[in-house]
C-alpha positions as CSV (number, residue, x, y, z in Angstrom):
1,M,-15.0,80.4,-32.4
2,D,-15.7,83.5,-34.4
3,Q,-14.3,84.7,-37.6
4,I,-13.8,88.0,-39.4
5,N,-13.2,87.4,-43.0
6,H,-11.3,90.8,-43.7
7,A,-8.8,92.3,-41.4
8,Y,-9.8,95.8,-42.4
9,Y,-13.2,95.4,-40.8
10,I,-11.5,95.6,-37.4
11,L,-9.6,98.8,-38.3
12,S,-12.3,100.9,-37.1
13,L,-11.8,99.7,-33.6
14,Y,-8.6,101.7,-33.7
15,F,-10.0,105.0,-35.1
16,P,-10.4,108.0,-32.9
17,A,-14.1,108.3,-31.8
18,G,-16.3,109.9,-34.4
19,F,-13.8,109.4,-37.2
20,N,-15.5,108.3,-40.5
21,Y,-13.1,106.6,-42.8
22,G,-15.5,106.6,-45.7
23,K,-16.1,110.2,-45.7
24,A,-12.4,111.2,-44.9
25,E,-10.1,112.6,-47.5
26,P,-7.0,110.3,-48.5
27,Q,-4.6,112.4,-46.5
28,E,-6.8,112.2,-43.4
29,R,-7.2,108.5,-43.7
30,L,-3.5,108.2,-44.0
31,K,-3.0,110.4,-40.9
32,V,-5.4,108.3,-38.9
33,L,-3.9,104.9,-40.0
34,E,-0.3,106.2,-39.2
35,S,-1.4,107.3,-35.8
36,I,-2.5,103.8,-34.6
37,D,-0.4,102.7,-31.8
38,V,-0.5,99.0,-31.7
39,N,1.1,99.1,-28.1
40,S,-1.5,101.4,-26.6
41,A,-3.9,100.2,-23.9
42,K,-6.9,100.5,-26.4
43,S,-5.0,98.3,-28.8
44,R,-4.3,95.6,-26.2
45,E,-7.9,95.8,-25.3
46,V,-8.9,95.0,-28.9
47,T,-6.4,92.2,-29.1
48,D,-7.3,90.8,-25.8
49,F,-11.0,90.8,-26.7
50,F,-10.3,88.8,-30.1
51,K,-8.0,86.4,-28.2
52,Q,-10.7,85.8,-25.3
53,H,-13.4,85.1,-28.1
54,R,-11.0,82.9,-30.0
55,T,-11.6,85.1,-33.2
56,V,-10.0,84.1,-36.4
57,I,-9.1,86.9,-38.7
58,D,-8.6,85.8,-42.3
59,P,-5.2,86.8,-43.4
60,T,-6.3,89.3,-46.2
61,L,-3.5,91.6,-45.0
62,A,-1.1,90.1,-47.4
63,L,-3.4,90.7,-50.3
64,S,-4.0,94.2,-49.2
65,E,-0.2,94.7,-49.0
66,M,0.1,93.2,-52.4
67,L,-2.5,95.4,-54.0
68,S,-1.2,98.5,-52.3
69,H,2.4,98.4,-52.8
70,P,4.0,101.2,-54.8
71,S,3.8,100.6,-58.4
72,D,7.5,101.5,-59.2
73,Q,8.5,98.8,-56.7
74,A,8.8,95.0,-57.6
75,Y,6.4,93.1,-55.1
76,S,9.3,90.5,-54.7
77,E,11.1,93.4,-52.7
78,I,8.5,93.3,-50.2
79,E,7.7,89.6,-50.2
80,P,10.8,87.7,-51.5
81,G,8.9,84.5,-51.9
82,A,6.8,86.1,-54.7
83,A,9.7,85.7,-57.0
84,R,9.8,81.9,-56.8
85,P,8.3,80.1,-59.6
86,V,5.0,78.3,-58.8
């Protein structure tokens, strides 16, 4: 079994050839992220590869969502369980 500790490390597999996320302007980054089609043949290949290799991807997506939600929106609106007392 293989493991990737942060889901954003796999995003580059979905980017257009030659796209450099680190050098792109924020609007360019957003445009590329919005253009990812999770139902495309390329996306299925990526998913199938990870499934075939039994790769575990650490669920850091929830953390990314929490840190990047709009500041004028309560996180509990996105994740209702966040309003529960611990």
